[in-house]
A tleap script that builds the chain and sets N, CA, C and O, in Angstrom:
source leaprc.protein.ff14SB
mol = sequence {
  NMET ASN LYS GLY GLN GLU LYS PHE PHE GLU
  PHE ILE MET GLN ASN VAL GLU GLU ARG ASN
  GLN ALA LYS ALA LYS GLU LEU LEU ALA GLU
  SER PHE GLY LYS GLN ASP ASN GLY THR PHE
  ASN LYS GLU TYR MET ILE THR PHE ILE PRO
  ARG MET LEU GLU LEU ILE LYS PRO GLU ASN
  ILE GLU GLN VAL LYS SER ILE MET MET ASN
  HIE LYS CALA
}
set mol.1.N position { 4.609 -12.845 -5.280 }
set mol.1.CA position { 4.013 -11.578 -5.695 }
set mol.1.C position { 3.630 -11.679 -7.174 }
set mol.1.O position { 4.448 -12.045 -8.018 }
set mol.2.N position { 2.386 -11.353 -7.465 }
set mol.2.CA position { 1.979 -11.366 -8.869 }
set mol.2.C position { 2.378 -10.043 -9.540 }
set mol.2.O position { 2.889 -9.136 -8.883 }
set mol.3.N position { 2.141 -9.945 -10.843 }
set mol.3.CA position { 2.576 -8.750 -11.595 }
set mol.3.C position { 1.927 -7.473 -11.072 }
set mol.3.O position { 2.599 -6.449 -10.950 }
set mol.4.N position { 0.642 -7.514 -10.763 }
set mol.4.CA position { -0.051 -6.342 -10.225 }
set mol.4.C position { 0.514 -5.923 -8.883 }
set mol.4.O position { 0.706 -4.735 -8.623 }
set mol.5.N position { 0.779 -6.903 -8.033 }
set mol.5.CA position { 1.365 -6.618 -6.728 }
set mol.5.C position { 2.767 -6.036 -6.884 }
set mol.5.O position { 3.153 -5.117 -6.161 }
set mol.6.N position { 3.516 -6.575 -7.826 }
set mol.6.CA position { 4.866 -6.071 -8.092 }
set mol.6.C position { 4.838 -4.600 -8.502 }
set mol.6.O position { 5.617 -3.790 -8.000 }
set mol.7.N position { 3.934 -4.267 -9.417 }
set mol.7.CA position { 3.820 -2.878 -9.882 }
set mol.7.C position { 3.421 -1.958 -8.728 }
set mol.7.O position { 3.976 -0.869 -8.581 }
set mol.8.N position { 2.455 -2.394 -7.905 }
set mol.8.CA position { 2.015 -1.589 -6.772 }
set mol.8.C position { 3.150 -1.436 -5.767 }
set mol.8.O position { 3.359 -0.347 -5.232 }
set mol.9.N position { 3.885 -2.517 -5.504 }
set mol.9.CA position { 5.027 -2.486 -4.592 }
set mol.9.C position { 6.050 -1.447 -5.056 }
set mol.9.O position { 6.506 -0.617 -4.270 }
set mol.10.N position { 6.399 -1.504 -6.323 }
set mol.10.CA position { 7.386 -0.561 -6.867 }
set mol.10.C position { 6.882 0.876 -6.773 }
set mol.10.O position { 7.636 1.778 -6.407 }
set mol.11.N position { 5.620 1.087 -7.099 }
set mol.11.CA position { 5.037 2.427 -7.023 }
set mol.11.C position { 5.094 2.962 -5.589 }
set mol.11.O position { 5.535 4.088 -5.356 }
set mol.12.N position { 4.653 2.159 -4.650 }
set mol.12.CA position { 4.649 2.602 -3.250 }
set mol.12.C position { 6.071 2.871 -2.775 }
set mol.12.O position { 6.331 3.905 -2.158 }
set mol.13.N position { 6.986 1.964 -3.051 }
set mol.13.CA position { 8.356 2.124 -2.547 }
set mol.13.C position { 9.029 3.370 -3.125 }
set mol.13.O position { 9.899 3.952 -2.477 }
set mol.14.N position { 8.649 3.782 -4.314 }
set mol.14.CA position { 9.194 5.011 -4.889 }
set mol.14.C position { 8.675 6.245 -4.166 }
set mol.14.O position { 9.295 7.308 -4.216 }
set mol.15.N position { 7.545 6.102 -3.500 }
set mol.15.CA position { 6.901 7.239 -2.850 }
set mol.15.C position { 7.007 7.240 -1.328 }
set mol.15.O position { 6.526 8.163 -0.670 }
set mol.16.N position { 7.627 6.225 -0.777 }
set mol.16.CA position { 7.776 6.119 0.681 }
set mol.16.C position { 9.023 6.875 1.117 }
set mol.16.O position { 10.058 6.849 0.450 }
set mol.17.N position { 8.894 7.550 2.257 }
set mol.17.CA position { 10.065 8.199 2.827 }
set mol.17.C position { 11.081 7.110 3.182 }
set mol.17.O position { 10.710 6.028 3.636 }
set mol.18.N position { 12.355 7.408 2.972 }
set mol.18.CA position { 13.405 6.405 3.164 }
set mol.18.C position { 13.355 5.771 4.548 }
set mol.18.O position { 13.551 4.565 4.692 }
set mol.19.N position { 13.096 6.578 5.552 }
set mol.19.CA position { 13.088 6.056 6.930 }
set mol.19.C position { 11.909 5.109 7.183 }
set mol.19.O position { 11.892 4.395 8.185 }
set mol.20.N position { 10.940 5.103 6.293 }
set mol.20.CA position { 9.738 4.275 6.463 }
set mol.20.C position { 9.706 3.039 5.563 }
set mol.20.O position { 8.703 2.326 5.526 }
set mol.21.N position { 10.785 2.784 4.845 }
set mol.21.CA position { 10.757 1.701 3.856 }
set mol.21.C position { 10.531 0.323 4.472 }
set mol.21.O position { 9.783 -0.479 3.913 }
set mol.22.N position { 11.149 0.034 5.593 }
set mol.22.CA position { 10.965 -1.286 6.218 }
set mol.22.C position { 9.511 -1.478 6.633 }
set mol.22.O position { 8.940 -2.546 6.409 }
set mol.23.N position { 8.912 -0.463 7.230 }
set mol.23.CA position { 7.513 -0.543 7.659 }
set mol.23.C position { 6.591 -0.693 6.451 }
set mol.23.O position { 5.620 -1.448 6.500 }
set mol.24.N position { 6.891 0.024 5.369 }
set mol.24.CA position { 6.074 -0.077 4.156 }
set mol.24.C position { 6.141 -1.493 3.584 }
set mol.24.O position { 5.124 -2.032 3.146 }
set mol.25.N position { 7.318 -2.094 3.586 }
set mol.25.CA position { 7.458 -3.464 3.087 }
set mol.25.C position { 6.629 -4.426 3.924 }
set mol.25.O position { 5.988 -5.326 3.382 }
set mol.26.N position { 6.636 -4.243 5.247 }
set mol.26.CA position { 5.832 -5.085 6.136 }
set mol.26.C position { 4.339 -4.943 5.814 }
set mol.26.O position { 3.612 -5.930 5.704 }
set mol.27.N position { 3.913 -3.702 5.668 }
set mol.27.CA position { 2.503 -3.431 5.403 }
set mol.27.C position { 2.074 -3.984 4.045 }
set mol.27.O position { 0.976 -4.524 3.906 }
set mol.28.N position { 2.938 -3.845 3.054 }
set mol.28.CA position { 2.625 -4.407 1.734 }
set mol.28.C position { 2.578 -5.929 1.778 }
set mol.28.O position { 1.720 -6.541 1.141 }
set mol.29.N position { 3.491 -6.545 2.525 }
set mol.29.CA position { 3.485 -8.004 2.653 }
set mol.29.C position { 2.179 -8.464 3.306 }
set mol.29.O position { 1.583 -9.455 2.885 }
set mol.30.N position { 1.743 -7.738 4.332 }
set mol.30.CA position { 0.477 -8.045 4.992 }
set mol.30.C position { -0.679 -7.953 3.995 }
set mol.30.O position { -1.523 -8.847 3.918 }
set mol.31.N position { -0.701 -6.861 3.238 }
set mol.31.CA position { -1.752 -6.625 2.255 }
set mol.31.C position { -1.772 -7.715 1.183 }
set mol.31.O position { -2.834 -8.241 0.850 }
set mol.32.N position { -0.612 -8.050 0.651 }
set mol.32.CA position { -0.527 -9.075 -0.394 }
set mol.32.C position { -0.928 -10.438 0.169 }
set mol.32.O position { -1.550 -11.238 -0.529 }
set mol.33.N position { -0.578 -10.702 1.412 }
set mol.33.CA position { -0.979 -11.955 2.049 }
set mol.33.C position { -2.496 -12.055 2.131 }
set mol.33.O position { -3.073 -13.111 1.872 }
set mol.34.N position { -3.138 -10.943 2.497 }
set mol.34.CA position { -4.599 -10.923 2.580 }
set mol.34.C position { -5.224 -11.095 1.189 }
set mol.34.O position { -6.254 -11.755 1.047 }
set mol.35.N position { -4.603 -10.505 0.173 }
set mol.35.CA position { -5.100 -10.698 -1.189 }
set mol.35.C position { -5.010 -12.173 -1.571 }
set mol.35.O position { -5.940 -12.738 -2.148 }
set mol.36.N position { -3.886 -12.778 -1.243 }
set mol.36.CA position { -3.649 -14.171 -1.624 }
set mol.36.C position { -4.556 -15.154 -0.893 }
set mol.36.O position { -4.937 -16.180 -1.457 }
set mol.37.N position { -4.908 -14.849 0.367 }
set mol.37.CA position { -5.741 -15.803 1.114 }
set mol.37.C position { -7.221 -15.431 1.128 }
set mol.37.O position { -8.025 -16.081 1.796 }
set mol.38.N position { -7.577 -14.372 0.382 }
set mol.38.CA position { -8.977 -14.021 0.228 }
set mol.38.C position { -9.587 -13.195 1.349 }
set mol.38.O position { -10.810 -13.077 1.426 }
set mol.39.N position { -8.760 -12.619 2.224 }
set mol.39.CA position { -9.300 -11.811 3.330 }
set mol.39.C position { -9.100 -10.317 3.110 }
set mol.39.O position { -9.319 -9.519 4.022 }
set mol.40.N position { -8.691 -9.940 1.919 }
set mol.40.CA position { -8.514 -8.533 1.559 }
set mol.40.C position { -9.890 -7.982 1.215 }
set mol.40.O position { -10.480 -8.376 0.209 }
set mol.41.N position { -10.411 -7.068 2.048 }
set mol.41.CA position { -11.766 -6.561 1.845 }
set mol.41.C position { -11.842 -5.075 2.199 }
set mol.41.O position { -10.837 -4.462 2.560 }
set mol.42.N position { -13.028 -4.513 2.094 }
set mol.42.CA position { -13.224 -3.084 2.356 }
set mol.42.C position { -12.831 -2.718 3.788 }
set mol.42.O position { -12.216 -1.676 4.014 }
set mol.43.N position { -13.179 -3.557 4.740 }
set mol.43.CA position { -12.840 -3.282 6.138 }
set mol.43.C position { -11.324 -3.196 6.328 }
set mol.43.O position { -10.822 -2.338 7.054 }
set mol.44.N position { -10.610 -4.101 5.661 }
set mol.44.CA position { -9.151 -4.056 5.742 }
set mol.44.C position { -8.616 -2.780 5.091 }
set mol.44.O position { -7.721 -2.131 5.632 }
set mol.45.N position { -9.161 -2.427 3.941 }
set mol.45.CA position { -8.704 -1.221 3.241 }
set mol.45.C position { -8.876 0.025 4.105 }
set mol.45.O position { -8.046 0.933 4.063 }
set mol.46.N position { -9.953 0.068 4.889 }
set mol.46.CA position { -10.206 1.219 5.762 }
set mol.46.C position { -9.063 1.393 6.760 }
set mol.46.O position { -8.750 2.518 7.150 }
set mol.47.N position { -8.443 0.302 7.172 }
set mol.47.CA position { -7.307 0.408 8.098 }
set mol.47.C position { -5.979 0.521 7.354 }
set mol.47.O position { -5.048 1.164 7.838 }
set mol.48.N position { -5.892 -0.099 6.184 }
set mol.48.CA position { -4.633 -0.115 5.430 }
set mol.48.C position { -4.252 1.258 4.882 }
set mol.48.O position { -3.107 1.689 5.022 }
set mol.49.N position { -5.203 1.939 4.262 }
set mol.49.CA position { -4.889 3.210 3.594 }
set mol.49.C position { -4.279 4.234 4.550 }
set mol.49.O position { -3.227 4.786 4.229 }
set mol.50.N position { -4.878 4.515 5.698 }
set mol.50.CA position { -4.258 5.514 6.581 }
set mol.50.C position { -2.872 5.098 7.093 }
set mol.50.O position { -1.980 5.933 7.244 }
set mol.51.N position { -2.708 3.799 7.357 }
set mol.51.CA position { -1.392 3.334 7.829 }
set mol.51.C position { -0.336 3.513 6.747 }
set mol.51.O position { 0.796 3.899 7.041 }
set mol.52.N position { -0.698 3.237 5.499 }
set mol.52.CA position { 0.265 3.398 4.411 }
set mol.52.C position { 0.548 4.873 4.145 }
set mol.52.O position { 1.698 5.249 3.919 }
set mol.53.N position { -0.478 5.706 4.170 }
set mol.53.CA position { -0.271 7.126 3.878 }
set mol.53.C position { 0.653 7.797 4.887 }
set mol.53.O position { 1.321 8.776 4.556 }
set mol.54.N position { 0.699 7.282 6.109 }
set mol.54.CA position { 1.618 7.823 7.119 }
set mol.54.C position { 3.078 7.642 6.712 }
set mol.54.O position { 3.952 8.354 7.208 }
set mol.55.N position { 3.343 6.709 5.826 }
set mol.55.CA position { 4.709 6.367 5.430 }
set mol.55.C position { 5.164 7.065 4.150 }
set mol.55.O position { 6.339 7.014 3.788 }
set mol.56.N position { 4.231 7.710 3.478 }
set mol.56.CA position { 4.494 8.306 2.165 }
set mol.56.C position { 5.111 9.701 2.310 }
set mol.56.O position { 4.824 10.428 3.261 }
set mol.57.N position { 5.960 10.052 1.348 }
set mol.57.CA position { 6.526 11.405 1.314 }
set mol.57.C position { 5.374 12.401 1.228 }
set mol.57.O position { 4.445 12.203 0.444 }
set mol.58.N position { 5.423 13.473 2.027 }
set mol.58.CA position { 4.304 14.429 2.064 }
set mol.58.C position { 3.873 14.937 0.691 }
set mol.58.O position { 2.679 15.104 0.441 }
set mol.59.N position { 4.820 15.179 -0.187 }
set mol.59.CA position { 4.479 15.727 -1.496 }
set mol.59.C position { 3.800 14.705 -2.416 }
set mol.59.O position { 3.288 15.070 -3.474 }
set mol.60.N position { 3.796 13.434 -2.019 }
set mol.60.CA position { 3.218 12.383 -2.861 }
set mol.60.C position { 1.932 11.790 -2.292 }
set mol.60.O position { 1.340 10.901 -2.904 }
set mol.61.N position { 1.500 12.262 -1.146 }
set mol.61.CA position { 0.344 11.662 -0.467 }
set mol.61.C position { -0.904 11.666 -1.328 }
set mol.61.O position { -1.571 10.637 -1.435 }
set mol.62.N position { -1.242 12.790 -1.945 }
set mol.62.CA position { -2.482 12.857 -2.723 }
set mol.62.C position { -2.461 11.896 -3.908 }
set mol.62.O position { -3.468 11.250 -4.197 }
set mol.63.N position { -1.339 11.796 -4.588 }
set mol.63.CA position { -1.222 10.884 -5.728 }
set mol.63.C position { -1.386 9.438 -5.273 }
set mol.63.O position { -2.123 8.669 -5.889 }
set mol.64.N position { -0.708 9.075 -4.207 }
set mol.64.CA position { -0.780 7.699 -3.701 }
set mol.64.C position { -2.191 7.392 -3.201 }
set mol.64.O position { -2.728 6.314 -3.455 }
set mol.65.N position { -2.778 8.341 -2.497 }
set mol.65.CA position { -4.142 8.150 -1.984 }
set mol.65.C position { -5.110 7.907 -3.144 }
set mol.65.O position { -5.962 7.021 -3.073 }
set mol.66.N position { -4.974 8.689 -4.195 }
set mol.66.CA position { -5.840 8.544 -5.362 }
set mol.66.C position { -5.699 7.153 -5.975 }
set mol.66.O position { -6.701 6.517 -6.303 }
set mol.67.N position { -4.475 6.682 -6.130 }
set mol.67.CA position { -4.234 5.347 -6.703 }
set mol.67.C position { -4.865 4.272 -5.820 }
set mol.67.O position { -5.531 3.365 -6.319 }
set mol.68.N position { -4.653 4.375 -4.511 }
set mol.68.CA position { -5.203 3.354 -3.609 }
set mol.68.C position { -6.726 3.375 -3.596 }
set mol.68.O position { -7.355 2.319 -3.536 }
set mol.69.N position { -7.317 4.542 -3.651 }
set mol.69.CA position { -8.777 4.642 -3.614 }
set mol.69.C position { -9.395 4.076 -4.901 }
set mol.69.O position { -10.515 3.566 -4.882 }
set mol.70.N position { -8.671 4.169 -6.000 }
set mol.70.CA position { -9.185 3.658 -7.276 }
set mol.70.C position { -8.963 2.160 -7.445 }
set mol.70.O position { -9.479 1.564 -8.391 }
set mol.71.N position { -8.211 1.549 -6.550 }
set mol.71.CA position { -7.923 0.104 -6.662 }
set mol.71.C position { -8.410 -0.639 -5.440 }
set mol.71.O position { -7.816 -1.642 -5.046 }
set mol.72.N position { -9.485 -0.161 -4.835 }
set mol.72.CA position { -10.042 -0.829 -3.662 }
set mol.72.C position { -10.590 -2.200 -4.018 }
set mol.72.O position { -10.916 -2.502 -5.167 }
set mol.73.N position { -10.674 -3.012 -2.976 }
set mol.73.CA position { -11.247 -4.365 -3.137 }
set mol.73.C position { -12.734 -4.262 -3.419 }
set mol.73.O position { -13.403 -5.283 -3.586 }
savepdb mol mol.pdb
quit
């Protein structure tokens, strides 16, 4: 995990509902893997964002969505 990925990981994990932490880690690992192998693209983001937002605490969804939308591939 590079520094940017680490910061994003920490940010997401702070905002994920406790019961969803394992799933969030899986999804982040998938995302980071795609970044590392060059297959992280707009099409992937279209599927990634909704899956991740399902795991976020309701009160934090808009903040997390905003961050993800501003850091698209």
